[in-house]
Phi, psi and omega in degrees: 000317179298318180298319179294319177297319177296317180297321184274355183294142176257124181081197182285144178229140181242163180303320182294318180288327176294318179301317179294319184291334179252009177054058182223158180289151180300315183297322179293318179298316180298319179299316179293319180297322178297320177294320178295322178295317179299326179276358178080021181270331180223165171226154176254127175251108185279128175231097186067233179278343186269148174242116178273133181271137178222135175285139171278175177300317178299317179297321178297316180296317179295317179298318178299315180293321177297319180295319178297317179296319179297320179293323178294327182279344182264000000 
């Protein structure tokens, strides 16, 4: 779900705005994002104190496949 939200985001997205959009705590989102970064699905682009989230090519492919699977199941 987070990957799909990141893929569909317009403009820059931060962990805090992602947490709000999926109704989850900030600390939980950060923990999941760190695991996603370790797996090569996202990258963090640091701008001052803020970290902008970006999907990698691998993350984009996974998000696309998740979205297709979700559509098939609905």
